[in-house]
C-alpha positions as CSV (number, residue, x, y, z in Angstrom):
1,M,48.3,-19.4,46.2
2,G,51.8,-19.2,48.0
3,K,53.1,-15.6,49.2
4,W,54.1,-17.4,52.6
5,N,57.3,-15.3,53.2
6,E,54.8,-12.7,53.3
7,N,52.6,-13.7,55.8
8,F,55.6,-14.4,57.7
9,G,57.1,-10.9,57.1
10,N,60.8,-12.4,56.0
11,N,62.5,-14.5,53.6
12,N,63.2,-17.7,56.2
13,E,62.9,-20.8,54.7
14,I,59.8,-22.3,55.5
15,H,58.9,-26.2,56.7
16,L,55.6,-28.1,56.4
17,E,53.8,-30.4,58.7
18,L,51.2,-32.4,57.2
19,G,48.5,-33.4,60.2
20,C,50.1,-31.5,63.0
21,G,47.7,-32.8,65.6
22,M,48.1,-31.7,68.9
23,G,51.0,-29.4,68.1
24,G,53.8,-31.0,70.4
25,H,56.1,-31.3,67.4
26,I,55.7,-27.9,65.4
27,A,55.9,-26.1,68.8
28,Q,59.1,-27.9,69.4
29,R,60.4,-27.5,66.4
30,S,59.6,-23.6,66.1
31,K,61.3,-22.8,69.8
32,Q,64.4,-24.9,68.6
33,N,64.4,-23.0,65.1
34,P,63.6,-19.3,65.6
35,S,64.7,-18.4,62.2
36,I,62.6,-21.2,60.7
37,N,59.2,-20.5,59.6
38,Y,56.7,-23.4,60.0
39,V,53.0,-24.2,58.7
40,G,51.1,-26.7,60.3
41,I,47.9,-28.5,58.6
42,D,45.4,-30.5,60.0
43,L,41.7,-31.3,58.7
44,K,40.1,-30.2,62.1
45,D,39.7,-26.7,63.6
46,E,39.4,-28.1,67.1
47,V,42.5,-30.0,66.6
48,L,44.3,-26.7,65.5
49,V,42.9,-24.5,68.4
50,N,44.8,-27.1,70.6
51,A,48.0,-27.1,68.8
52,L,47.8,-23.1,68.6
53,R,47.5,-23.4,72.4
54,K,50.6,-25.5,72.7
55,V,52.6,-23.1,70.4
56,K,51.9,-20.2,72.4
57,S,52.4,-22.0,75.7
58,F,56.0,-23.0,74.6
59,R,56.7,-19.3,73.1
60,E,55.5,-18.2,76.8
61,D,57.7,-20.4,78.7
62,E,60.9,-19.3,76.5
63,K,60.1,-15.4,76.8
64,L,59.6,-15.5,72.7
65,K,56.5,-13.5,72.8
66,D,57.7,-10.1,71.3
67,K,59.8,-12.2,68.6
68,N,58.2,-12.8,65.4
69,F,55.9,-15.3,65.5
70,N,57.1,-18.0,63.2
71,V,53.9,-20.6,63.2
72,R,51.1,-20.5,61.0
73,L,48.5,-23.3,61.1
74,M,45.6,-23.9,58.8
75,P,42.8,-26.4,58.5
76,L,43.1,-27.9,55.0
77,N,41.9,-31.3,53.4
78,I,45.8,-32.2,52.2
79,M,43.9,-33.0,49.1
80,L,43.9,-29.4,48.1
81,I,47.2,-28.6,49.3
82,D,48.2,-27.6,45.7
83,N,46.0,-24.4,46.2
84,V,47.9,-23.0,49.2
85,F,51.6,-23.2,48.2
86,A,53.9,-22.1,45.1
87,K,56.6,-23.8,43.4
88,N,60.0,-24.0,45.5
89,E,58.1,-22.4,48.7
90,I,58.9,-25.5,51.0
91,S,61.9,-26.7,52.1
92,K,61.2,-29.7,54.3
93,I,57.8,-32.0,55.0
94,Y,57.2,-33.6,58.5
95,I,54.9,-36.4,58.2
96,N,54.0,-38.1,61.6
97,F,52.1,-41.1,62.8
98,C,49.3,-40.5,60.0
99,N,46.6,-42.7,59.3
100,P,48.0,-46.2,57.7
101,W,45.1,-46.6,55.7
102,P,45.7,-50.6,55.8
103,K,43.2,-51.8,53.2
104,E,44.5,-52.3,50.3
105,R,41.4,-50.3,48.3
106,H,42.3,-47.2,50.6
107,N,46.1,-47.1,50.1
108,K,45.7,-44.1,47.7
109,R,44.8,-41.9,50.7
110,R,48.1,-42.5,52.6
111,L,50.3,-39.3,52.7
112,T,53.1,-40.9,51.4
113,H,51.5,-42.5,48.2
114,T,52.7,-41.6,45.0
115,K,49.8,-39.6,44.4
116,F,50.3,-37.1,47.2
117,L,54.1,-37.3,46.7
118,T,53.6,-35.8,43.0
119,Q,51.6,-33.0,44.6
120,Y,54.2,-32.2,47.1
121,K,56.7,-32.0,44.6
122,R,55.1,-28.9,42.8
123,F,56.2,-26.9,46.1
124,L,59.2,-28.6,47.7
125,R,62.3,-27.7,46.7
126,Q,64.4,-29.7,44.9
127,G,67.0,-31.1,47.5
128,G,64.2,-30.8,49.8
129,E,63.2,-33.3,52.5
130,I,60.5,-35.0,53.6
131,W,61.0,-36.7,57.1
132,F,58.6,-39.4,58.0
133,K,57.5,-40.9,61.0
134,T,55.4,-44.0,61.8
135,D,54.6,-47.1,63.7
136,D,52.9,-49.1,61.2
137,T,55.3,-51.5,59.2
138,G,53.2,-52.2,56.2
139,L,53.2,-48.4,55.7
140,F,56.7,-48.0,56.1
141,E,57.7,-50.4,53.7
142,D,55.2,-49.5,51.0
143,S,56.4,-45.6,51.5
144,I,59.9,-46.8,51.0
145,K,58.8,-47.7,47.7
146,Y,56.7,-44.9,47.1
147,F,59.3,-42.6,47.7
148,K,61.9,-44.4,45.3
149,E,59.3,-44.3,42.5
150,S,58.4,-40.9,43.0
151,G,61.8,-39.3,42.1
152,F,63.1,-39.2,46.1
153,E,66.4,-40.6,47.4
154,I,66.4,-42.1,50.9
155,N,69.3,-40.5,52.6
156,F,68.3,-42.1,56.2
157,L,66.5,-45.2,57.3
158,T,65.7,-47.0,60.5
159,Y,63.2,-49.4,62.1
160,D,64.2,-48.3,65.3
161,L,64.6,-44.6,65.7
162,H,65.1,-44.3,69.4
163,N,68.0,-46.5,69.0
164,S,69.5,-45.4,66.0
165,G,71.8,-42.4,67.1
166,F,69.5,-39.8,65.1
167,E,69.9,-36.7,67.3
168,D,67.4,-34.5,65.4
169,N,64.1,-36.1,66.7
170,V,61.5,-34.4,68.2
171,V,59.0,-36.5,69.9
172,T,55.4,-35.9,69.5
173,E,52.7,-36.8,71.7
174,Y,51.7,-40.1,70.3
175,E,55.1,-41.3,69.8
176,G,55.7,-40.4,73.4
177,K,52.8,-42.6,74.5
178,F,53.7,-45.7,72.5
179,T,57.6,-45.6,72.8
180,S,56.7,-45.9,76.6
181,M,54.8,-49.1,75.8
182,G,57.7,-50.4,74.2
183,M,56.4,-49.6,70.6
184,K,59.2,-48.9,67.9
185,T,59.3,-46.0,65.8
186,M,60.3,-46.2,62.1
187,F,61.8,-43.3,60.5
188,L,63.5,-41.9,57.3
189,V,64.6,-39.0,55.4
190,A,63.7,-38.6,51.8
191,K,65.4,-36.1,49.6
192,L,63.8,-34.9,46.4
193,I,66.2,-35.6,43.4
194,S,64.0,-35.5,40.4
195,V,61.0,-32.9,40.1
196,D,59.7,-34.6,36.9
């Protein structure tokens, strides 16, 4: 468990993307912030192969091949995430367009459900943030409640990210596709204020 700084070979802060998909988000972030380490998790190996290709192509485009590689990707069922990170090891978590699990009996599968937030609090630093994006209003509104119930403070919230003035957005593949069709992206930043 833990020891990610040893894996990266430095003491830089670590950001985690849950459900990294095709890798566009983590590739952009790692290029923009070479002094931050990134870990991307997804359930399917084949998705991670594409994500790794994307990360490597971004590095080649920017002539970063010889610099420290600041991305690690791993296949993992997020229910087992407690076994992967040590206390205070992660400073930021990204959750982009996760499955909304709209049926009430499936709500506990949502990556923002209090059950999962309790797990994340075991390795997210106090004052660390979760950046959450979705196009599903029901999931977004329920997630606001989940964060508040779990010891997080909402520092930024918008129902229309692309018209909000928020400047640090990295558009995912999914987000780009659906934004071009006129759909709105909802977004919030939740800061961990209570680890109990």
